[in-house]
N, C-alpha and C positions, 0 to 999 in steps of 0.2 A: 330173115325175119326182120320186121320193121316195127317199132313201138310209136304209137301216136297219142299225145296228151289230148283228151276230150274234156272240154270245159262245159259242165252242165249248170253253170251259175253259182251264185253266192247267197247264202242266207245268214240268219243271225240267231244265235243261241246265247243264253245266260252264261256269262263267264265263269260263275261259281259252279254251275252244273258241269262245265266242260273241265273244270279242273278240281273238282271235288273238295277236299279238306285244305288244299293248298292256298294260302292267303292272297288276296288279290294284290297286295303290295310286291308280291313275287311274280305271279303270273303276267301281271299288267305290263311288265318290263319288256315281254316278249310279244304279247298280243294285246293291242289296245282295246278298250272298251269305250262305249258311249255312255251318254248320261243315264241311260237305263240299265246300264251294266251288261249290255249286250254286246257280243264280238261278232264280227264277219268272218264266215268261214266259207271255203270254197267246196263245191261239190266236183271233185275231180275224178274223172273215170279214165279208163286206159284202154286203147284199141290196138289189138295185136294183129299184124298181117303176117301170116305164116302159111306158105304154101297156097292152096286153094281155099283156106279158110281165113274169115275175118271174125275175130272174137274180141267181144267187148266185155270189160269188167265194170260192173256197177252202171246205173242209169240216172242217178240223181233222184230229184222228188217229182219231176214231171210237172204238169200243168193242169191236171184235170180236176184237181180239188176246187172247192168254191173259194171266192175272193176272201171270205171272211177267215176260212181255215188258213189260205195262204197268207193272208195279213198277220198271223201269228208268228211267221217266220221271216217276214220282211225280205222277201226275194228281190235282189238287186244285182247290178252288174249287167255285162254284155253277153255273159256265158249262155249258152243254149245246146242241149243235147243234140239234137238234129241238125241245127245249122254248124255245129263244131265237126260233126262227122262229114258233112258235106264239104266245108271247107277243106277237109283233109283230102277230098277227091272221091269220096264214097258216098254211097246211098244207103239209107236205113234198110231197103231190101236186100241189100248185099250181105248184111250181117248173118253168119252162119251159127254163131253161138253166142249166148250172153251168160257170163258167170257172174251171179250175184254174190258178193262176198257175204252178205246176210240181207235180211228182209226187212229191215227197219225203212221207213218211208223215204228217207233221205238217200238210200241206196237201191231201193227197188221200186220206187214211185213211177220213174219214166219208162218202165217196162211195159206199162199198159196206158192206153191213151183212149180218149173219146173218137168214135166215127165222126164224120163230117157234119152229120146231122145232130150229134150229140145226144143220141138215143140208146147208144149200145157202145160197150166197152170192146176195144180190140187190142191186139198185140201191137206194139209200137214197132217191133221188128218180126214181121210175119213169117219169114223164111227161117227164123232162128230157133235152135233148141235153148231152153233156159235151164241152166244148172244151179243146183243147190244141194246141200246135204239132206238126206232124208230125215235125220233127227231135227236138224234145224226147222225143215218144213213143219214137222209135227209140233215143234215148240211154237212156231209162228201162227199156225192156224187154231191151236189151243192155247192162247196166250196167258201167261201169268199176270196178275194185276199190275206189276210193276212195268211191264212193257206193252200192255194191251193198246196203249194209245199210239204206238208207233207201228204195230202191225196192222196195216189197214186191210181188210179182205178184198177191197176192190183193187188193190195192187197185186194181190196173190191169186185169188180163185180163178180169174179169167186165164191166167197162164195154164193151169191144169184144164180148164174147160176146153181150152183150144188144142189140147194135146201136145202142148209144147214142153211140159215140165219134165225134167230128167235129173236124176240123182247121181252125184259124183260118186257115191258108193255102191252104185248098181252095176248091172252087167253091161249096160249100154254105153258106158264111159269109154269114149274113143278120143278123147281129147289129146292133142299132140304130146308127145314124150317131154318136149322142151318145157311144158307147163306142169310143175307138181303142185298140188293143192294141199297146203298145210291148213291145219284147224287149230282154233283157239276158243276157249270156253269162258274167258273172264268177261268179256263185253257182254256175250250172248252165246247160247248154246251152239257149238259147231259152227262157227263163223269161219269162212274160208279165206285164207291168204295165199293167193297165187304166187309161187316162186318161178320166175321166168329166166330160162337160161338163152342169153343172148350171145353167141359166140363163147368168149371165155367169162364173160360177165353174167351174173346173176342178179335180177331185180325182184325185190319182194314187195308186192302191193300188200301193205302191211294193214290195211283196212283200219278199224277202229281200236286195234291193239295200241297203235302209236298214230293217233290221227294227225299230228302235226309235229315239227321239229320241236315245238315248246314241250312236247310231252315225252321227250327222250329220257329225261331224268326219271329213273325207275319209280320212285314213289308218286309221281305226278300222274294220277289215273283219274278218270271222269267220274263224275257223280252217276252217270248213266250206267256204268258197268254193273251187271248183276253179281259179280264175284271179284271184287277189286284186288284182293289178295292173289287170287289166281292170275289176274292181268299182270301183276308185278312179276311173278314167276316167269309168265310168258314173254314179258318184255325183256326180262334179264337173259333169257335163253336166246332170243332173236338178236339182241345187240351183240352177245358174246360170238354168235355166228357171223354176224355182220362184219365185225372187226377181224375175226379169224380168216373170212373168205371174201372179204372185200365186197360184199353185197352193196347195192344200192337200195335204199329204202323209198318207196314211192309213197307219198303222202296224200290221202283222199281229202282231207279238209284244211290243209295248211293254206293260209291266204297269201303266203309268200314264197315257200319252197315246194317245188314239184318233187324233187328228190334230193338225197344226200347220201354220201358215204358217212360212216361212223368211226370215229377214233376214240380211244379211251384214254383219259387223263388221269392226273392225280385227284381231280374233282369230279370224276366219273365220265360218263359216256357224253360226247359232243357231237353236233352235226359238223361235217367238213364239205367244203365245196360252195359253189354259188347258187346251188338250188335247181338248176334248170336241166330236164332231160336231155336236151341238145348239146349240153357241155360234154356228154358222154357218148351220144349217138348222133351222127350226122345223117 
């Protein structure tokens, strides 16, 4: 098995929204903000090469939205989903499976793209099966008022229309045994957190339960979370296991750290290590 970091680019979100009730005087020491209080965040996906399978976790926001819509999120940086996959020596047609941690636009938007004439939506990975949880799918296609703006039908419905939609809680789940799919309900209903066993090491794609190293402190939860108290419980459980079993946490939005081990100190949980996946896997 090999793991490859896939850079789908950067975007900006309000720092207050990303840190909820935490004062800016605290969070800005870890993640800087610009004059509009916007912070730069990575859209970091993960490609798993295992046997004859190429499994991609998350897809970033994609490029199919209007310039006006994209302008709200200040896309920047050199990262690009397809270019990053090709830079690793693969082609998008080789992807066999796409695991969507959840269906918010910055995680699922790149799953669907325009065709060359821009008159029809098509799958970005035409030979892949797209995996989500059945309860999360229902949550997304009939969204609550709080999340309606982030569950975009053009990101979701083409997956089903093209016959590529699969549910991890269904009978067809044949994902490799080395990938265990944990679920969380604090950020959104039945979000997936793939736990990947690479030899003796386990790597948790922690998704938006802990989107960056700056969110390790248990009370620091996002304003986007639908159940923030549940997020705190989920974080505490994850961090305890990470310390006990020496897990690596893989961060989807951290602008600096790709991964880190977790240590427990008298001041709480802290990241350990330089933050690069290649520090642990050559």
